[in-house]
N, C-alpha and C positions, 0 to 999 in steps of 0.2 A: 457307551456312546463316545466316539472320538470327538475331540475338541476341534473347533474350526481353526484353520491356520490364517494368521494375519501377518502382513508385512508392514513395517514401519521404516520409512525411508531415511530417517535421521534420529539420532538421540534427541529426546524431548524432555523438558523439565516437568516438575510437578509429579502428580501421582498417576499420570496416564499410562506409563509402561507397567507400573505395578498392577493397575486394573486389568490391562490387556493380558499380562502374563498369568494372572489368576484365572482368567476365563478362556484363554485361547493359547494355541501353540504360536508363539510370537517370535518373529525374526526381525532384528533391528540392524539396519545398515549403519556402519560406523566409519566409513571411509569418505572419500571426496563426494561431493554432491552428485546425485544421479540426474544429470541434466540432458541425457540423450534417451530417445525412445527405446533403443535396443537395450540400454543398461537398465532402464526401469522395468521393461518386460522380463528381462532375465532375473532380476531380483524378486519381482512379485510372483512370477511363476504360477503355481497352482493355489495361491492364497485366495481366500474368499473375501477378504477385506484388506484395504490398504489405507494407512494413515500417511498422507503425503504433504509436501510443502509446495509453494509456488514455483520453486526451481525444478520440480519434477513434472515433465510432460506426460499427461495421461491422454493419449491419442487413441484413435480408432485402431491403430496398429498394436498398441499395448493391450487394448481390450481383446483384440482377436487372438493375441498370443497368450492371454490369461483368461480362458473361457469360464473358469470357476468364480471369477471376481463378481461379488454381489454389491459391494459398497466402496466408494471412493470418499474417504473422510479428509477433506482438504483443511489443513491447519492454517487458515487464512480467511479473511472476510471475502477476498476476491477469489475467482476461480477461472481466470483466463488461461490457466495451464491445462484445463480439463476440456475435452471435446464433449460438450453437453449433449449435442444431438446424437453423437455415437452412443453415449450412455443411455439416452432415451430408447434408441432402437434396440439396444441389447438388454434393456431392463435392469440396468445398474443404477443403484442409488448414488446420488452425489450430495454431500453436505458441506457446510462451511462453518465459520466461527464468528458470526457477527456479534455486535454489542460489546463483547468483552474487551475489545481493543480500542473502542471509541475514544475514551478520555486520554489514554496514553498517546495516541496518534495526534489528537488535537493539541495536546501539550507540546509535542515535537514541532508541529506546524508553527506554533507561537515561538518556540525556541529559534527556529529558522528566521522568522520575521524579525525578531530582535537581533539575532546574530548578524543579519545582513544590514539592517537599517542603522545599527549602532557599531558596526565594524568590529565585532567582538573577536573574531578569529585573527584579523589583522593586528588588533591591539595586543592580543596574547602573544603573537609571534614577535612583536616589537620588544616586549618586555623580556621574553626568553632569549632573544638574540643579543642582549646586552647593549643595544643601540639606543635605548631610552635614556634621555638626558634630563628628564624632569618635566613637571607640568608646564603646559603652554596653552595660551588662550585659543590658538587655532589648530591644536593638535587633534588628529583623529576625529574630525567633525563628521557626525552622522546625520540622520534624518529623524526628526520627531514624528510621533504618531498622532498627537492630539489634533483633532479637526480634519484628519485625513479620511479617505474612504477605503475600506477593505472590500474587495470584490471576491465573492466565493462562488466558484464554478462547481456545481454539484451540491445540493442541499439535502443530502441524506444524513445519516446519524453523525458522521464525523464532521461534515460541513456545518451542521447545526451546533455541534459542540465547539467548533472554532468560533462561530458567530457569538455564542454565549459569553465568550471571554472578551469580546471586542469592546463593550462599554467601559470596562475597567481601564482601557488604554485611550479612551476618548475618541474612538473610531466610529464613523458611520458605516453601516453594512449594506451592501448591495449583493443580490444573489441572482444566479442564472441557473434555472433548473426547469425541465419541461413540466414537472408537477411538484412544485415546492411544498413541502410539508410545513404547516404552521409551527412557529416556535413561540409559545405563549410568553408574554412579557418582553419580547424583543422586537424593536422597530426595525424592519428590513424593507428595502426597496427591491422589487423584482424587476429585472431588466433582461433584455435580449443580450446575447453574448457580446456583440459588437459595441453596444452602448456601455456595457460594464467594463470592457477593456479600455475604452476611450476615456472613461471618467475615474477609474480606480487608481489609487496610489500604490496599493498592494493587491496582487491577484494571487489567490490561493486555490489550488486545484484539488478537487475532491470528487471528481466524476469517475464512473466506472469505465473500464476499457472494453470497447467492442469495435467492430469495423467502422461504425459511424463516428466514433470518437478518436480513432487513431489519427495522430497529427492534428488534433483539434486546434492546437496553436501552431499553425504553419508560419512561414515567414511573413506573409501578408498580415496575419492577425498579430504576430509579435510586434510588427512595426506599427500596428494600429493602437498599441497600448500607449498610455499617457507617457510622454517623455520623462525619464527619470524614475519610472515605476519599477517596482520590485516584483519578481515572479517567484512563487513558492510552489513546489510540487512534492506532496507526500502521498500521492495517489498511485499513478502508474506512469512509468517513464515514457512509453510511446504516445501519451497524450500530447507531447511536445516534440516537434521536429528539432532534434538536438543540434544538428548542423546549422539550421537556421538560427537557433538561439545563440550559438557561438558567433555568428556573423553580426547579429543585431547587437549583442553585447560589445563586440569589437568596434562597431560603428559609434558606440557611446549613446545609443538611443535609450537603453534601459539603465536603471540605477544599480541593478544587481540581481542575483538569483540565489535561492536556497533550495537545494535539491537533495531529496532522500531516495529518489528512484531515477532510473536511467533507461534510455531507449533500448539498449542492448546489454542489460546486466549480465555479468558484473563488469563489463567493459564500460568505460566512461570516455566520452569524446575527448581526445587530447587537447582540443582547443579550450576546454573548460578547466583543465587541471592547473594551469599556470595562472589563472586569473584571481586576483585578490578581491574582486567584487562578487565572487561566487563562493558559497559555502557548500561543501560536498560531504554528505553523510552516507554510510554504507547500509541503507535500507533498514533503519532502526526505529521506524515510527512506533512500533508496538513493543520495543525492546525494554520493558521493565520485567523484573523477575515475576511480579504478580501477574502481569498481563500475559506473558508467554506461557506461564504455567496454566492459566485459565484457558488459553487457546488450545493447548495440547489436551487438557482434560475434557473440554467440550468436544473436540474431535474424537477422543476415545469414547465418550458417551454416545456420540452419534453412531460410531462404528459398532459398538456393542449392542445398541438398540436394534439396528437392522439385523444383525446376526442372531438376535433373540426373537425375531419376528415382530418387533414393535416399531412404532413410528419414532424416527429420530427427532431430537429437539429442534434442529435447524436444517431442514431439507432444502436443497436447491432443485434437484431432479428426483422425482419419485420413481423408484424402480419396481421390479416385479415383487409381488407378495411372496413372503418366505414363511416357512413353518418353524423357524428357529433351528439351532444347532442340534 
């Protein structure tokens, strides 16, 4: 019996490729990111499974061009790069990689909070430039966290992990979520978004991206934030109107921003690049060796399960029943 063919859109860490190559005819893309529909379709071709990344659009057009495709194993917790409805219509399974990246992404959100409020990047640049002349009482003054309010928009796995770290810094926690999950042992106040924005000293975004949340923070909402507040986004770039953020920062209304994601990745609004009150990271929320390996391995397990006729560990869309390879 011939082995199923799978396509992997990027080299991935851990044991994922080893597992796939043992069980399947595996083709791995090793060039620039496949960020166009036609490029993805040409690479996937007659594969029965694809292990893909957020940068790879899996559209109805890709599915039409790849009629043998049975499973899309997205190596990410999000899946806004995948046309879920088209996959449902065509009986294609979609899976993701939740849980394994929760703690790493929460850590990075806190790294951005501290980097912005304590001006870490600016201070590092001062020392490296040779312009530092010694300690001074009024040098590089930042903002303390004790007694402030952290507003968390989206109280899923990552939002709750961010909240769990807040008491160590003396922060009160407010959350906005249509159905907030309880977090035992943690005192949180549930608020509507507008109240949270108006009362929080730091706002950290952890909401999913869909048509209802695109530009969730538009200019009006950014201006409704507490003066001097800090915005952190480690979720999805289009949650924030980036052009409006540039304008609100330029007007001095906000105290700064820490961004790991962007509205038009990998492009970054030029108005953000030159600002010293903004920390910009290249989408590294889950970028630890341990986490990225675990993500790739979970994606591989999902793919192999479907091709073996089994239920995958973390399905998003249940496809057609299969009899195995």
